[in-house]
N, C-alpha and C positions, 0 to 999 in steps of 0.2 A: 236818758238824755246824754248825748255825747259830750266830750270835754269842751268843745267849742261853744256849747250853750245854745246853739241854734239849730243843730241837727239831732236826729234820734235813731236808735237802733231798735228794730222790732225784735224782741228777744224770745217771745213765746206766744203762739196763737192758742187762746183758750176758749174760743168761741165754739158755736154749735153748727154754723153754716158750713155746708159742703163746698159752696162756690165762694172763694175768698178773694176779695179785691183789696190789695194793700193800698192804704191811703198815701197820697203825696205828702200830706202834712198831718200832724196830730197835735193834740193838746193846745198850747198857746202859740200856734203857728210854726212849730218845729217841723223841719223838712225831714222826712223819712229817707235816709240814704243807705242804710245797712240792714241786712238780714242776719240775725244772730245764729250761731252754730246749732242751736236746739230749737229753732222757731217752729219747725213742723215735724220734727223727729218723732217716730212712733205714733203719728197721728192717723188714725184709721177712718176719720170722718171726711176729711177733705177730698174733693174729686177734681177740683180746678183751682189754680192760683194765678192771679193776674199781678204782674210786676210793673209798677209805674215808671216813668222816665227818670224820677228822682233816685231811685235805688241803683247804685252803681258799684256796690261791693257786698260780698258775703264775709261773714266773720271767719269761716273755716273752709268753705267751698266743697266739703265732702259730706257733711252730716245734715245739712239744712233740711233735706227732703228724705233722709234715710228712713226706711220702714214706714213711709206713708203709702201703705199698701193699696189704697183705693184711689190714689192720685192718677188721673188719666191724662191730664194736660197741664202745661205751664205756658202761659202767654205773656208777652211783654209789649209794653207801649212802643209804637213805631218811632217815637222820639227818644227812646233810651239810647244814650250814646255808647253804651258798653255791651249790654245783653240784647239778644233777640231770640225769637223762637221760630221754629219751622215744624209744622204739623204737631205742635204741642210738646216738642223737644227743646230743651234750653241750651243755648249757645252763648259763648262770650268772644268778643274781639279782643285778642291778646297781641302782644308784640311778637311778630313773626308768624301770625296765622289766626286760626280759629280753634277754640276749645270746645268740645262737646262736654257741656257741664253735667247734664242730667237727663236720662231718658226716664220718664215717670214709671214707677213700679207697677201702676195699675193700668197702664196703656194696653189695650186689647188688640194686639197685633201678633201675628205669627213670624213674620219676616221683617227685617229692617235693613236697609242699605244706607250706611252712613254717607251723608253728602260729600261730594268730591272736594269741597273747599276746606273740610275739616283737616287740621294738622296735628291736633293733640286730643287724646281721650282722657278725661279726668278720672281721678280716683273715684271708685264707686259709681261711675257713670251708668254702668249696666249692673245693677245689684238687685238680687231678690225679685227678678221679673218672672212671673209664672207662665206667661204665654209665648214669649219669644222662643222660637226653635232655630232660627237661622239669622245670623248677624254678618253682614259683609263689610269688611274694612277696606276702604279704597287705598291706592298706593300714594295718595297725598298725605296720609297719616305718617308723621315722623316720630311721634312719641306716644307710647301707651303706658299710662302711669299705674302705680301700685293699686291692686284691687279693682282695676277698671272693670273687669269681668269677674263678678263674685256672686256665688250662691245661685247659679242659674244652670239650666240644662239646655244646651244649644250647640249648633255647629257654628263656629266662629271661623270665618273664611277671610284670609288675607290675600289680596290681589297682587301684592308686591312681588316683583321678579328680582329685585336687588335687596338683599338682606341688609346692606349697609345703610339703606335709606330709611330704616325704622329702628328705633330703640324701644325694646320691651323691658320695662323695669321688673325687678324681682317681685313676685306675687301678683303680677298683673292678672294672672289667672288664679283666683282664689276661691277654694271650696267649690269648684265646678262639680256638678252632680253626675251620678252615674249615666254613662251613655253620651256625655258631651264629647265633641270632637273639635280639634283645632286643625284647620286645613290650610297648608301653605304650598309654595311652589318650588322650593329648593332646600337642600340639605342644611345650609347655614341658618335659614329661618326656623327650620324644624328644631335645630339645636337651641336656638334662642328661645323658642316657645317652650321647650321642655325645661330649660333652665328657669323660666319665669313661673313655673307652676308651684303652687303651695297647697297642700292638703286637698288635692283633686282626686276624686275617687273614680277609677275605671274611665279615665279620660284619655283619649287616643289622639296623638298628633300625627297627621297624615301628610306626607310629602307627595304632591300630585306627580312630580317628576319620576317618582319610583313606580308609578302606575302606567306610565306611558311606554 
């Protein structure tokens, strides 16, 4: 129960159902507004989570779905004022744009093109995904946060032609696996990508301009 006495935080899912519908209210009419930082962490049972219109915040934004390895989709009520989904991927409306919050770790796709309206990529948005081999980042993305791409093996392709239009935080590329490639279009962005790598094994940064 939150401090206001009328709302609640869902702190941990301990059920056995794979298809989870988060309730709008719980207990004695408490409105469920928040997902706790450990609510689905390390959960290997869930395959789908539905977020109602009442849930408008996460406690941490980075660990709520971490290591939920069989989660294939996250969907959101169309009446939710803050969050929405597209093809099972979770997004948030933020000041100044759209945040890609989480790509489900169990989603079975080989390629993913981030939608053009996305401006920010969340921490751990693409983490521990086994099937993705190609991720395309549109030039609308202005910020890539820490550990956005973590523990995956993939080609990460930036379409930006102006390196000043995107900020890549340190460790945005975190523990990329052998054979991963970061593909950019100019020397400045190549330098920025290389500076943002942490503990990446045999990961190559390719500047397409060098190949022309």
